[in-house]
All heavy atoms as TSV, in Angstrom:
chain	resi	resn	atom	element	x	y	z
A	1	MET	N	N	0.839	-1.185	0.010
A	1	MET	CA	C	0.028	-0.010	-0.013
A	1	MET	C	C	0.900	1.222	0.022
A	1	MET	O	O	1.780	1.401	0.838
A	1	MET	CB	C	-0.879	0.003	1.237
A	1	MET	CG	C	-1.791	1.124	1.319
A	1	MET	SD	S	-2.967	0.819	2.664
A	1	MET	CE	C	-3.497	2.402	2.963
A	2	GLU	N	N	0.565	2.131	-0.886
A	2	GLU	CA	C	1.423	3.380	-1.075
A	2	GLU	C	C	0.940	4.397	0.004
A	2	GLU	O	O	-0.229	4.611	0.171
A	2	GLU	CB	C	1.304	3.935	-2.433
A	2	GLU	CG	C	2.190	5.094	-2.703
A	2	GLU	CD	C	1.965	5.612	-4.199
A	2	GLU	OE1	O	1.590	4.714	-4.978
A	2	GLU	OE2	O	2.193	6.794	-4.315
A	3	GLN	N	N	1.856	5.077	0.616
A	3	GLN	CA	C	1.608	6.035	1.606
A	3	GLN	C	C	1.219	7.339	0.945
A	3	GLN	O	O	2.055	7.812	0.055
A	3	GLN	CB	C	2.643	6.224	2.569
A	3	GLN	CG	C	2.332	7.078	3.816
A	3	GLN	CD	C	3.474	7.092	4.836
A	3	GLN	OE1	O	4.558	6.710	4.599
A	3	GLN	NE2	N	3.134	7.611	5.998
A	4	ILE	N	N	0.164	7.888	1.179
A	4	ILE	CA	C	-0.258	9.121	0.511
A	4	ILE	C	C	0.448	10.434	1.005
A	4	ILE	O	O	0.922	11.248	0.324
A	4	ILE	CB	C	-1.747	9.334	0.524
A	4	ILE	CG1	C	-2.527	8.221	-0.162
A	4	ILE	CG2	C	-2.280	10.710	0.021
A	4	ILE	CD1	C	-3.992	8.115	0.082
A	5	HIS	N	N	0.446	10.558	2.348
A	5	HIS	CA	C	1.143	11.678	3.007
A	5	HIS	C	C	2.367	11.305	3.684
A	5	HIS	O	O	2.404	10.443	4.468
A	5	HIS	CB	C	0.077	12.340	3.950
A	5	HIS	CG	C	0.691	13.511	4.752
A	5	HIS	ND1	N	0.942	14.664	4.158
A	5	HIS	CD2	C	1.052	13.618	5.948
A	5	HIS	CE1	C	1.477	15.525	5.054
A	5	HIS	NE2	N	1.494	14.846	6.189
A	6	MET	N	N	3.439	11.967	3.345
A	6	MET	CA	C	4.702	11.755	3.993
A	6	MET	C	C	4.973	12.987	4.894
A	6	MET	O	O	5.227	14.103	4.378
A	6	MET	CB	C	5.832	11.645	3.023
A	6	MET	CG	C	5.699	10.429	2.091
A	6	MET	SD	S	6.008	8.851	2.986
A	6	MET	CE	C	7.801	9.101	3.181
A	7	PRO	N	N	4.949	12.852	6.183
A	7	PRO	CA	C	5.168	14.004	7.101
A	7	PRO	C	C	6.636	14.452	6.961
A	7	PRO	O	O	7.530	13.687	6.702
A	7	PRO	CB	C	4.893	13.526	8.457
A	7	PRO	CG	C	4.969	12.054	8.311
A	7	PRO	CD	C	4.612	11.610	6.943
A	8	CYS	N	N	6.798	15.750	6.982
A	8	CYS	CA	C	8.151	16.346	6.845
A	8	CYS	C	C	8.818	16.118	8.196
A	8	CYS	O	O	8.189	16.201	9.255
A	8	CYS	CB	C	8.088	17.743	6.402
A	8	CYS	SG	S	7.255	18.911	7.548
A	9	PRO	N	N	10.119	16.131	8.313
A	9	PRO	CA	C	10.883	16.092	9.512
A	9	PRO	C	C	10.680	17.350	10.294
A	9	PRO	O	O	10.401	18.368	9.795
A	9	PRO	CB	C	12.259	15.878	9.025
A	9	PRO	CG	C	12.324	16.324	7.685
A	9	PRO	CD	C	11.036	16.159	7.062
A	10	ASP	N	N	10.925	17.155	11.554
A	10	ASP	CA	C	10.850	18.337	12.398
A	10	ASP	C	C	11.904	19.282	12.144
A	10	ASP	O	O	13.038	18.936	12.267
A	10	ASP	CB	C	10.889	17.857	13.943
A	10	ASP	CG	C	10.497	18.955	14.919
A	10	ASP	OD1	O	9.802	19.853	14.489
A	10	ASP	OD2	O	10.916	18.830	16.110
A	11	LEU	N	N	11.604	20.443	11.744
A	11	LEU	CA	C	12.605	21.476	11.322
A	11	LEU	C	C	12.819	22.397	12.565
A	11	LEU	O	O	11.958	22.840	13.225
A	11	LEU	CB	C	12.083	22.301	10.204
A	11	LEU	CG	C	11.703	21.572	8.975
A	11	LEU	CD1	C	11.118	22.449	7.912
A	11	LEU	CD2	C	12.944	20.910	8.438
A	12	VAL	N	N	14.075	22.663	12.812
A	12	VAL	CA	C	14.470	23.406	14.061
A	12	VAL	C	C	13.799	24.789	14.005
A	12	VAL	O	O	13.328	25.287	15.051
A	12	VAL	CB	C	16.014	23.566	14.125
A	12	VAL	CG1	C	16.380	24.452	15.227
A	12	VAL	CG2	C	16.587	22.196	14.195
A	13	ALA	N	N	13.668	25.360	12.880
A	13	ALA	CA	C	13.002	26.731	12.786
A	13	ALA	C	C	11.500	26.719	13.189
A	13	ALA	O	O	11.048	27.755	13.568
A	13	ALA	CB	C	13.261	27.226	11.329
A	14	TYR	N	N	10.893	25.570	13.074
A	14	TYR	CA	C	9.514	25.518	13.429
A	14	TYR	C	C	9.197	24.819	14.777
A	14	TYR	O	O	8.100	24.692	15.106
A	14	TYR	CB	C	8.746	24.748	12.305
A	14	TYR	CG	C	8.735	25.520	11.074
A	14	TYR	CD1	C	9.581	25.166	9.978
A	14	TYR	CD2	C	7.951	26.635	10.792
A	14	TYR	CE1	C	9.761	25.894	8.819
A	14	TYR	CE2	C	8.032	27.362	9.624
A	14	TYR	CZ	C	8.847	27.010	8.638
A	14	TYR	OH	O	8.989	27.760	7.512
A	15	SER	N	N	10.237	24.338	15.469
A	15	SER	CA	C	10.101	23.771	16.755
A	15	SER	C	C	9.889	24.769	17.857
A	15	SER	O	O	10.330	25.870	17.786
A	15	SER	CB	C	11.312	22.920	17.091
A	15	SER	OG	O	11.406	21.830	16.116
A	16	LEU	N	N	9.182	24.313	18.820
A	16	LEU	CA	C	8.996	25.149	20.001
A	16	LEU	C	C	10.043	24.817	21.006
A	16	LEU	O	O	10.513	23.736	21.196
A	16	LEU	CB	C	7.626	24.829	20.688
A	16	LEU	CG	C	6.382	25.181	19.811
A	16	LEU	CD1	C	5.146	24.656	20.568
A	16	LEU	CD2	C	6.226	26.623	19.520
A	17	THR	N	N	10.410	25.868	21.769
A	17	THR	CA	C	11.456	25.660	22.797
A	17	THR	C	C	10.615	25.022	24.008
A	17	THR	O	O	9.395	25.097	24.093
A	17	THR	CB	C	12.049	26.973	23.368
A	17	THR	OG1	O	10.946	27.841	23.851
A	17	THR	CG2	C	12.731	27.743	22.177
A	18	ALA	N	N	11.402	24.482	24.997
A	18	ALA	CA	C	10.814	24.004	26.209
A	18	ALA	C	C	9.951	25.031	26.971
A	18	ALA	O	O	8.851	24.740	27.426
A	18	ALA	CB	C	11.850	23.386	27.103
A	19	GLU	N	N	10.424	26.252	26.953
A	19	GLU	CA	C	9.607	27.289	27.679
A	19	GLU	C	C	8.306	27.593	26.888
A	19	GLU	O	O	7.342	27.768	27.547
A	19	GLU	CB	C	10.505	28.506	27.663
A	19	GLU	CG	C	9.840	29.764	28.411
A	19	GLU	CD	C	10.734	30.929	28.503
A	19	GLU	OE1	O	12.017	30.762	28.680
A	19	GLU	OE2	O	10.197	32.062	28.294
A	20	GLN	N	N	8.387	27.623	25.641
A	20	GLN	CA	C	7.191	27.873	24.799
A	20	GLN	C	C	6.142	26.701	24.997
A	20	GLN	O	O	4.974	26.938	25.114
A	20	GLN	CB	C	7.459	27.992	23.356
A	20	GLN	CG	C	8.197	29.292	22.979
A	20	GLN	CD	C	8.781	29.268	21.520
A	20	GLN	OE1	O	9.197	28.207	21.056
A	20	GLN	NE2	N	8.708	30.432	20.966
A	21	LYS	N	N	6.619	25.442	25.022
A	21	LYS	CA	C	5.780	24.321	25.250
A	21	LYS	C	C	5.143	24.368	26.604
A	21	LYS	O	O	3.896	24.176	26.741
A	21	LYS	CB	C	6.626	23.020	25.086
A	21	LYS	CG	C	6.973	22.678	23.686
A	21	LYS	CD	C	7.806	21.427	23.627
A	21	LYS	CE	C	8.411	21.185	22.254
A	21	LYS	NZ	N	9.272	20.006	22.241
A	22	LYS	N	N	5.950	24.699	27.628
A	22	LYS	CA	C	5.388	24.873	29.026
A	22	LYS	C	C	4.353	25.944	29.121
A	22	LYS	O	O	3.303	25.685	29.669
A	22	LYS	CB	C	6.587	25.140	29.921
A	22	LYS	CG	C	6.146	25.249	31.357
A	22	LYS	CD	C	7.334	25.501	32.282
A	22	LYS	CE	C	6.869	25.725	33.629
A	22	LYS	NZ	N	7.994	26.218	34.592
A	23	HIS	N	N	4.562	27.109	28.492
A	23	HIS	CA	C	3.658	28.171	28.439
A	23	HIS	C	C	2.422	27.730	27.721
A	23	HIS	O	O	1.271	28.043	28.255
A	23	HIS	CB	C	4.293	29.414	27.758
A	23	HIS	CG	C	3.375	30.559	27.770
A	23	HIS	ND1	N	3.044	31.312	28.828
A	23	HIS	CD2	C	2.724	31.099	26.688
A	23	HIS	CE1	C	2.231	32.301	28.516
A	23	HIS	NE2	N	2.054	32.199	27.183
A	24	GLY	N	N	2.508	27.090	26.622
A	24	GLY	CA	C	1.352	26.709	25.893
A	24	GLY	C	C	0.512	25.671	26.584
A	24	GLY	O	O	-0.739	25.738	26.602
A	25	LEU	N	N	1.146	24.664	27.362
A	25	LEU	CA	C	0.411	23.789	28.041
A	25	LEU	C	C	-0.317	24.384	29.236
A	25	LEU	O	O	-1.419	23.983	29.613
A	25	LEU	CB	C	1.325	22.639	28.571
A	25	LEU	CG	C	1.845	21.702	27.437
A	25	LEU	CD1	C	2.879	20.720	28.003
A	25	LEU	CD2	C	0.668	20.897	26.859
A	26	GLU	N	N	0.380	25.428	29.901
A	26	GLU	CA	C	-0.277	26.120	30.959
A	26	GLU	C	C	-1.520	26.867	30.479
A	26	GLU	O	O	-2.617	26.865	31.127
A	26	GLU	CB	C	0.767	27.120	31.624
A	26	GLU	CG	C	1.761	26.481	32.433
A	26	GLU	CD	C	2.892	27.487	32.848
A	26	GLU	OE1	O	2.743	28.652	32.509
A	26	GLU	OE2	O	3.821	26.964	33.588
A	27	LYS	N	N	-1.385	27.431	29.316
A	27	LYS	CA	C	-2.577	28.234	28.720
A	27	LYS	C	C	-3.650	27.313	28.398
A	27	LYS	O	O	-4.889	27.535	28.553
A	27	LYS	CB	C	-2.160	28.988	27.488
A	27	LYS	CG	C	-1.355	30.193	27.796
A	27	LYS	CD	C	-2.206	31.181	28.555
A	27	LYS	CE	C	-1.541	32.505	28.806
A	27	LYS	NZ	N	-2.224	33.426	29.572
A	28	LEU	N	N	-3.265	26.073	27.881
A	28	LEU	CA	C	-4.318	25.096	27.455
A	28	LEU	C	C	-5.092	24.610	28.768
A	28	LEU	O	O	-6.292	24.461	28.801
A	28	LEU	CB	C	-3.642	23.879	26.802
A	28	LEU	CG	C	-4.522	22.698	26.387
A	28	LEU	CD1	C	-5.539	23.245	25.309
A	28	LEU	CD2	C	-3.769	21.650	25.758
A	29	ARG	N	N	-4.358	24.364	29.883
A	29	ARG	CA	C	-4.967	23.977	31.088
A	29	ARG	C	C	-5.906	25.059	31.566
A	29	ARG	O	O	-6.957	24.770	32.046
A	29	ARG	CB	C	-3.909	23.646	32.168
A	29	ARG	CG	C	-3.385	22.234	32.015
A	29	ARG	CD	C	-2.514	21.859	33.290
A	29	ARG	NE	N	-1.262	22.551	33.278
A	29	ARG	CZ	C	-0.144	22.087	32.654
A	29	ARG	NH1	N	-0.204	21.027	31.887
A	29	ARG	NH2	N	0.996	22.758	32.736
A	30	GLU	N	N	-5.446	26.332	31.483
A	30	GLU	CA	C	-6.244	27.469	31.912
A	30	GLU	C	C	-7.643	27.540	31.112
A	30	GLU	O	O	-8.740	27.730	31.638
A	30	GLU	CB	C	-5.441	28.672	31.741
A	30	GLU	CG	C	-6.190	29.969	32.207
A	30	GLU	CD	C	-5.338	31.227	32.030
A	30	GLU	OE1	O	-4.024	31.174	32.317
A	30	GLU	OE2	O	-5.755	32.214	31.464
A	31	VAL	N	N	-7.459	27.399	29.777
A	31	VAL	CA	C	-8.653	27.419	28.946
A	31	VAL	C	C	-9.589	26.223	29.211
A	31	VAL	O	O	-10.845	26.549	29.322
A	31	VAL	CB	C	-8.204	27.482	27.450
A	31	VAL	CG1	C	-9.422	27.278	26.531
A	31	VAL	CG2	C	-7.511	28.766	27.103
A	32	ARG	N	N	-9.057	25.111	29.320
A	32	ARG	CA	C	-9.946	23.928	29.674
A	32	ARG	C	C	-10.666	24.193	31.015
A	32	ARG	O	O	-11.841	23.769	31.143
A	32	ARG	CB	C	-9.063	22.635	29.668
A	32	ARG	CG	C	-8.596	22.170	28.405
A	32	ARG	CD	C	-7.785	20.864	28.451
A	32	ARG	NE	N	-8.536	19.830	29.060
A	32	ARG	CZ	C	-9.302	18.972	28.314
A	32	ARG	NH1	N	-9.321	19.105	27.119
A	32	ARG	NH2	N	-9.945	18.027	28.887
A	33	LYS	N	N	-9.962	24.679	31.986
A	33	LYS	CA	C	-10.609	24.926	33.248
A	33	LYS	C	C	-11.644	25.971	33.165
A	33	LYS	O	O	-12.813	25.811	33.710
A	33	LYS	CB	C	-9.525	25.382	34.268
A	33	LYS	CG	C	-10.099	25.610	35.746
A	33	LYS	CD	C	-9.036	26.048	36.651
A	33	LYS	CE	C	-9.553	26.242	38.013
A	33	LYS	NZ	N	-8.586	26.746	38.989
A	34	THR	N	N	-11.413	27.082	32.507
A	34	THR	CA	C	-12.450	28.080	32.232
A	34	THR	C	C	-13.628	27.589	31.580
A	34	THR	O	O	-14.794	27.865	31.962
A	34	THR	CB	C	-11.775	29.281	31.454
A	34	THR	OG1	O	-10.758	29.678	32.188
A	34	THR	CG2	C	-12.763	30.389	31.275
A	35	LEU	N	N	-13.450	26.801	30.452
A	35	LEU	CA	C	-14.527	26.306	29.768
A	35	LEU	C	C	-15.396	25.315	30.628
A	35	LEU	O	O	-16.590	25.154	30.597
A	35	LEU	CB	C	-14.067	25.569	28.471
A	35	LEU	CG	C	-13.574	26.440	27.411
A	35	LEU	CD1	C	-13.008	25.674	26.196
A	35	LEU	CD2	C	-14.703	27.318	26.850
A	36	GLY	N	N	-14.720	24.365	31.378
A	36	GLY	CA	C	-15.393	23.524	32.212
A	36	GLY	C	C	-16.216	24.215	33.300
A	36	GLY	O	O	-17.359	23.732	33.483
A	37	GLU	N	N	-15.684	25.239	33.851
A	37	GLU	CA	C	-16.377	26.044	34.874
A	37	GLU	C	C	-17.653	26.651	34.250
A	37	GLU	O	O	-18.678	26.649	34.932
A	37	GLU	CB	C	-15.496	27.066	35.472
A	37	GLU	CG	C	-14.480	26.441	36.470
A	37	GLU	CD	C	-13.352	27.486	36.922
A	37	GLU	OE1	O	-13.408	28.662	36.460
A	37	GLU	OE2	O	-12.522	27.085	37.788
A	38	LYS	N	N	-17.470	27.136	33.098
A	38	LYS	CA	C	-18.649	27.799	32.354
A	38	LYS	C	C	-19.698	26.772	32.145
A	38	LYS	O	O	-20.934	26.996	32.363
A	38	LYS	CB	C	-18.197	28.398	31.059
A	38	LYS	CG	C	-19.337	29.092	30.332
A	38	LYS	CD	C	-18.939	29.789	29.075
A	38	LYS	CE	C	-19.923	30.531	28.317
A	38	LYS	NZ	N	-21.343	30.182	28.601
A	39	MET	N	N	-19.346	25.552	31.677
A	39	MET	CA	C	-20.342	24.514	31.391
A	39	MET	C	C	-21.019	24.063	32.645
A	39	MET	O	O	-22.136	23.893	32.706
A	39	MET	CB	C	-19.665	23.277	30.683
A	39	MET	CG	C	-19.252	23.551	29.317
A	39	MET	SD	S	-18.622	22.064	28.368
A	39	MET	CE	C	-17.099	21.864	29.044
A	40	LEU	N	N	-20.262	23.956	33.745
A	40	LEU	CA	C	-20.828	23.603	35.015
A	40	LEU	C	C	-21.802	24.701	35.538
A	40	LEU	O	O	-22.775	24.395	36.166
A	40	LEU	CB	C	-19.736	23.341	36.054
A	40	LEU	CG	C	-19.000	22.013	35.963
A	40	LEU	CD1	C	-17.893	21.974	36.982
A	40	LEU	CD2	C	-19.946	20.841	36.082
A	41	ALA	N	N	-21.460	25.967	35.340
A	41	ALA	CA	C	-22.282	27.063	35.775
A	41	ALA	C	C	-23.642	27.023	35.036
A	41	ALA	O	O	-24.705	27.231	35.652
A	41	ALA	CB	C	-21.549	28.407	35.540
A	42	ASP	N	N	-23.582	26.677	33.742
A	42	ASP	CA	C	-24.753	26.577	32.996
A	42	ASP	C	C	-25.680	25.420	33.534
A	42	ASP	O	O	-26.836	25.604	33.636
A	42	ASP	CB	C	-24.523	26.287	31.512
A	42	ASP	CG	C	-23.874	27.539	30.775
A	42	ASP	OD1	O	-23.951	28.653	31.378
A	42	ASP	OD2	O	-23.282	27.311	29.661
A	43	LEU	N	N	-25.034	24.299	33.902
A	43	LEU	CA	C	-25.761	23.233	34.439
A	43	LEU	C	C	-26.449	23.540	35.798
A	43	LEU	O	O	-27.522	23.236	36.141
A	43	LEU	CB	C	-24.905	21.948	34.607
A	43	LEU	CG	C	-24.459	21.280	33.232
A	43	LEU	CD1	C	-23.572	20.051	33.553
A	43	LEU	CD2	C	-25.662	20.831	32.453
A	44	ARG	N	N	-25.616	24.237	36.622
A	44	ARG	CA	C	-26.071	24.603	37.881
A	44	ARG	C	C	-27.286	25.593	37.807
A	44	ARG	O	O	-28.171	25.504	38.662
A	44	ARG	CB	C	-24.955	25.305	38.678
A	44	ARG	CG	C	-23.911	24.386	39.144
A	44	ARG	CD	C	-22.851	25.013	40.101
A	44	ARG	NE	N	-21.771	24.115	40.355
A	44	ARG	CZ	C	-20.492	24.255	39.943
A	44	ARG	NH1	N	-20.279	25.418	39.291
A	44	ARG	NH2	N	-19.576	23.435	40.255
A	45	SER	N	N	-27.307	26.367	36.887
A	45	SER	CA	C	-28.491	27.300	36.654
A	45	SER	C	C	-29.735	26.520	36.261
A	45	SER	O	O	-30.852	26.915	36.577
A	45	SER	CB	C	-28.200	28.345	35.675
A	45	SER	OG	O	-28.068	27.881	34.365
A	46	GLU	N	N	-29.604	25.393	35.585
A	46	GLU	CA	C	-30.752	24.624	35.128
A	46	GLU	C	C	-31.199	23.622	36.282
A	46	GLU	O	O	-32.338	23.294	36.357
A	46	GLU	CB	C	-30.434	23.730	33.943
A	46	GLU	CG	C	-30.106	24.443	32.733
A	46	GLU	CD	C	-29.589	23.519	31.657
A	46	GLU	OE1	O	-30.097	22.279	31.597
A	46	GLU	OE2	O	-28.738	23.905	30.813
A	47	TYR	N	N	-30.395	23.298	37.255
A	47	TYR	CA	C	-30.697	22.312	38.240
A	47	TYR	C	C	-31.830	22.562	39.101
A	47	TYR	O	O	-32.694	21.642	39.346
A	47	TYR	CB	C	-29.331	22.051	39.101
A	47	TYR	CG	C	-29.516	20.831	39.918
A	47	TYR	CD1	C	-29.226	19.521	39.395
A	47	TYR	CD2	C	-29.811	20.821	41.254
A	47	TYR	CE1	C	-29.288	18.400	40.182
A	47	TYR	CE2	C	-29.925	19.682	42.015
A	47	TYR	CZ	C	-29.653	18.506	41.461
A	47	TYR	OH	O	-29.762	17.378	42.169
A	48	PRO	N	N	-31.979	23.848	39.685
A	48	PRO	CA	C	-33.046	24.017	40.645
A	48	PRO	C	C	-34.450	23.794	40.078
A	48	PRO	O	O	-35.398	23.349	40.737
A	48	PRO	CB	C	-32.907	25.459	41.138
A	48	PRO	CG	C	-31.473	25.823	40.840
A	48	PRO	CD	C	-31.081	24.911	39.593
A	49	ASN	N	N	-34.623	24.169	38.762
A	49	ASN	CA	C	-36.011	24.085	38.155
A	49	ASN	C	C	-36.194	22.741	37.431
A	49	ASN	O	O	-37.279	22.540	36.782
A	49	ASN	CB	C	-36.158	25.128	37.218
A	49	ASN	CG	C	-35.960	26.485	37.868
A	49	ASN	OD1	O	-36.447	26.691	38.987
A	49	ASN	ND2	N	-35.490	27.478	37.107
A	50	ALA	N	N	-35.339	21.804	37.487
A	50	ALA	CA	C	-35.294	20.492	36.745
A	50	ALA	C	C	-36.191	19.527	37.472
A	50	ALA	O	O	-36.326	19.461	38.810
A	50	ALA	CB	C	-33.950	20.008	36.534
A	51	SER	N	N	-36.752	18.565	36.757
A	51	SER	CA	C	-37.482	17.473	37.348
A	51	SER	C	C	-36.452	16.462	37.914
A	51	SER	O	O	-35.272	16.540	37.675
A	51	SER	CB	C	-38.324	16.774	36.345
A	51	SER	OG	O	-37.525	16.219	35.330
A	52	ARG	N	N	-36.997	15.465	38.641
A	52	ARG	CA	C	-36.111	14.453	39.259
A	52	ARG	C	C	-35.241	13.747	38.081
A	52	ARG	O	O	-34.088	13.502	38.300
A	52	ARG	CB	C	-36.884	13.477	39.995
A	52	ARG	CG	C	-36.003	12.411	40.634
A	52	ARG	CD	C	-36.791	11.435	41.464
A	52	ARG	NE	N	-37.298	12.072	42.644
A	52	ARG	CZ	C	-38.075	11.643	43.641
A	52	ARG	NH1	N	-38.546	10.311	43.350
A	52	ARG	NH2	N	-38.471	12.219	44.600
A	53	LEU	N	N	-35.940	13.381	37.034
A	53	LEU	CA	C	-35.238	12.679	35.918
A	53	LEU	C	C	-34.131	13.602	35.316
A	53	LEU	O	O	-33.056	13.233	35.084
A	53	LEU	CB	C	-36.209	12.211	34.841
A	53	LEU	CG	C	-35.563	11.636	33.650
A	53	LEU	CD1	C	-34.877	10.297	34.084
A	53	LEU	CD2	C	-36.671	11.318	32.566
A	54	ASN	N	N	-34.533	14.876	35.139
A	54	ASN	CA	C	-33.708	15.805	34.489
A	54	ASN	C	C	-32.426	16.104	35.483
A	54	ASN	O	O	-31.359	16.309	34.959
A	54	ASN	CB	C	-34.263	17.086	34.091
A	54	ASN	CG	C	-34.984	16.882	32.802
A	54	ASN	OD1	O	-34.803	15.908	31.987
A	54	ASN	ND2	N	-35.915	17.748	32.511
A	55	LYS	N	N	-32.691	16.103	36.797
A	55	LYS	CA	C	-31.615	16.303	37.752
A	55	LYS	C	C	-30.575	15.163	37.647
A	55	LYS	O	O	-29.404	15.398	37.737
A	55	LYS	CB	C	-32.215	16.497	39.124
A	55	LYS	CG	C	-32.819	17.778	39.440
A	55	LYS	CD	C	-33.279	17.894	40.821
A	55	LYS	CE	C	-33.959	19.273	41.102
A	55	LYS	NZ	N	-34.363	19.402	42.463
A	56	ALA	N	N	-31.120	13.978	37.486
A	56	ALA	CA	C	-30.197	12.800	37.289
A	56	ALA	C	C	-29.358	12.966	36.067
A	56	ALA	O	O	-28.135	12.718	36.013
A	56	ALA	CB	C	-30.918	11.585	37.332
A	57	LYS	N	N	-29.992	13.495	34.958
A	57	LYS	CA	C	-29.208	13.634	33.673
A	57	LYS	C	C	-28.208	14.744	33.840
A	57	LYS	O	O	-27.116	14.663	33.333
A	57	LYS	CB	C	-30.191	14.020	32.585
A	57	LYS	CG	C	-31.060	12.796	32.132
A	57	LYS	CD	C	-31.965	13.268	31.005
A	57	LYS	CE	C	-32.899	12.041	30.602
A	57	LYS	NZ	N	-33.773	12.567	29.553
A	58	LEU	N	N	-28.567	15.845	34.482
A	58	LEU	CA	C	-27.686	16.974	34.791
A	58	LEU	C	C	-26.518	16.523	35.717
A	58	LEU	O	O	-25.326	16.970	35.456
A	58	LEU	CB	C	-28.385	18.158	35.387
A	58	LEU	CG	C	-29.453	18.937	34.533
A	58	LEU	CD1	C	-30.155	19.858	35.306
A	58	LEU	CD2	C	-28.784	19.514	33.387
A	59	LYS	N	N	-26.747	15.719	36.697
A	59	LYS	CA	C	-25.723	15.241	37.529
A	59	LYS	C	C	-24.724	14.347	36.702
A	59	LYS	O	O	-23.502	14.509	36.820
A	59	LYS	CB	C	-26.347	14.361	38.614
A	59	LYS	CG	C	-25.289	13.586	39.485
A	59	LYS	CD	C	-24.900	14.425	40.749
A	59	LYS	CE	C	-24.149	13.554	41.668
A	59	LYS	NZ	N	-22.711	13.328	41.307
A	60	ALA	N	N	-25.174	13.479	35.831
A	60	ALA	CA	C	-24.391	12.687	35.027
A	60	ALA	C	C	-23.525	13.489	34.088
A	60	ALA	O	O	-22.349	13.242	33.909
A	60	ALA	CB	C	-25.170	11.637	34.284
A	61	LYS	N	N	-24.203	14.523	33.555
A	61	LYS	CA	C	-23.441	15.407	32.569
A	61	LYS	C	C	-22.349	16.165	33.392
A	61	LYS	O	O	-21.249	16.400	32.896
A	61	LYS	CB	C	-24.378	16.394	31.984
A	61	LYS	CG	C	-23.870	17.176	30.810
A	61	LYS	CD	C	-24.913	18.162	30.273
A	61	LYS	CE	C	-25.542	17.622	29.069
A	61	LYS	NZ	N	-26.430	18.490	28.366
A	62	SER	N	N	-22.724	16.657	34.600
A	62	SER	CA	C	-21.731	17.334	35.458
A	62	SER	C	C	-20.590	16.468	35.813
A	62	SER	O	O	-19.439	16.921	35.787
A	62	SER	CB	C	-22.422	17.805	36.739
A	62	SER	OG	O	-21.554	18.247	37.658
A	63	ASP	N	N	-20.832	15.203	36.136
A	63	ASP	CA	C	-19.750	14.202	36.442
A	63	ASP	C	C	-18.790	14.060	35.260
A	63	ASP	O	O	-17.698	13.907	35.387
A	63	ASP	CB	C	-20.356	12.889	36.903
A	63	ASP	CG	C	-20.949	13.015	38.228
A	63	ASP	OD1	O	-20.736	14.001	38.916
A	63	ASP	OD2	O	-21.775	12.051	38.511
A	64	ARG	N	N	-19.383	13.979	33.989
A	64	ARG	CA	C	-18.571	13.793	32.771
A	64	ARG	C	C	-17.728	15.020	32.542
A	64	ARG	O	O	-16.598	14.866	32.226
A	64	ARG	CB	C	-19.502	13.614	31.611
A	64	ARG	CG	C	-19.967	12.128	31.443
A	64	ARG	CD	C	-20.547	11.883	30.127
A	64	ARG	NE	N	-21.586	12.787	29.706
A	64	ARG	CZ	C	-22.849	12.659	29.998
A	64	ARG	NH1	N	-23.320	11.631	30.701
A	64	ARG	NH2	N	-23.804	13.552	29.576
A	65	ILE	N	N	-18.295	16.176	32.800
A	65	ILE	CA	C	-17.466	17.456	32.595
A	65	ILE	C	C	-16.362	17.477	33.660
A	65	ILE	O	O	-15.271	17.779	33.247
A	65	ILE	CB	C	-18.449	18.711	32.827
A	65	ILE	CG1	C	-19.338	18.774	31.554
A	65	ILE	CG2	C	-17.578	19.873	32.884
A	65	ILE	CD1	C	-20.478	19.765	31.765
A	66	LYS	N	N	-16.678	17.158	34.822
A	66	LYS	CA	C	-15.618	17.182	35.871
A	66	LYS	C	C	-14.435	16.110	35.533
A	66	LYS	O	O	-13.352	16.444	35.727
A	66	LYS	CB	C	-16.127	16.854	37.223
A	66	LYS	CG	C	-17.011	17.993	37.807
A	66	LYS	CD	C	-17.646	17.555	39.140
A	66	LYS	CE	C	-18.600	18.634	39.553
A	66	LYS	NZ	N	-19.250	18.225	40.723
A	67	ARG	N	N	-14.835	15.013	34.990
A	67	ARG	CA	C	-13.877	13.943	34.618
A	67	ARG	C	C	-13.029	14.326	33.463
A	67	ARG	O	O	-11.906	14.090	33.410
A	67	ARG	CB	C	-14.609	12.659	34.384
A	67	ARG	CG	C	-13.680	11.473	34.024
A	67	ARG	CD	C	-14.429	10.265	33.497
A	67	ARG	NE	N	-15.071	10.663	32.206
A	67	ARG	CZ	C	-16.273	10.268	31.798
A	67	ARG	NH1	N	-17.049	9.557	32.622
A	67	ARG	NH2	N	-16.759	10.678	30.630
A	68	ASP	N	N	-13.685	14.906	32.379
A	68	ASP	CA	C	-13.038	15.218	31.179
A	68	ASP	C	C	-12.417	16.472	31.050
A	68	ASP	O	O	-11.469	16.671	30.208
A	68	ASP	CB	C	-14.070	15.010	29.974
A	68	ASP	CG	C	-14.650	13.616	29.852
A	68	ASP	OD1	O	-14.018	12.739	30.426
A	68	ASP	OD2	O	-15.730	13.455	29.278
A	69	TRP	N	N	-12.798	17.464	31.795
A	69	TRP	CA	C	-12.374	18.928	31.629
A	69	TRP	C	C	-11.451	19.317	32.739
A	69	TRP	O	O	-10.765	20.368	32.559
A	69	TRP	CB	C	-13.504	19.834	31.442
A	69	TRP	CG	C	-14.205	19.656	30.145
A	69	TRP	CD1	C	-15.138	18.774	29.840
A	69	TRP	CD2	C	-13.859	20.433	28.913
A	69	TRP	NE1	N	-15.459	18.802	28.457
A	69	TRP	CE2	C	-14.777	19.869	27.903
A	69	TRP	CE3	C	-13.004	21.397	28.581
A	69	TRP	CZ2	C	-14.694	20.349	26.627
A	69	TRP	CZ3	C	-13.028	21.973	27.324
A	69	TRP	CH2	C	-13.878	21.371	26.346
A	70	PHE	N	N	-11.383	18.654	33.856
A	70	PHE	CA	C	-10.474	19.115	34.922
A	70	PHE	C	C	-9.412	18.058	35.177
A	70	PHE	O	O	-9.348	16.967	34.939
A	70	PHE	CB	C	-11.329	19.284	36.183
A	70	PHE	CG	C	-12.312	20.437	36.098
A	70	PHE	CD1	C	-13.641	20.235	35.823
A	70	PHE	CD2	C	-11.912	21.780	36.158
A	70	PHE	CE1	C	-14.514	21.295	35.727
A	70	PHE	CE2	C	-12.779	22.796	36.015
A	70	PHE	CZ	C	-14.100	22.579	35.801
């Protein structure tokens, strides 16, 4: 089977330094945390007026957000 795409080698001019990688990962963690908190805030606003069944669904969704985003 013929390979369609041949990735180019890592070029020094396009590589990130260790400091840039660290900074980028910190920013990524910060954004994920912010988005997770926003999604949880939206769920919390729905929770008081929800039926028992919907509360269970909201709780499950909240647990998934906490597991996947934090």
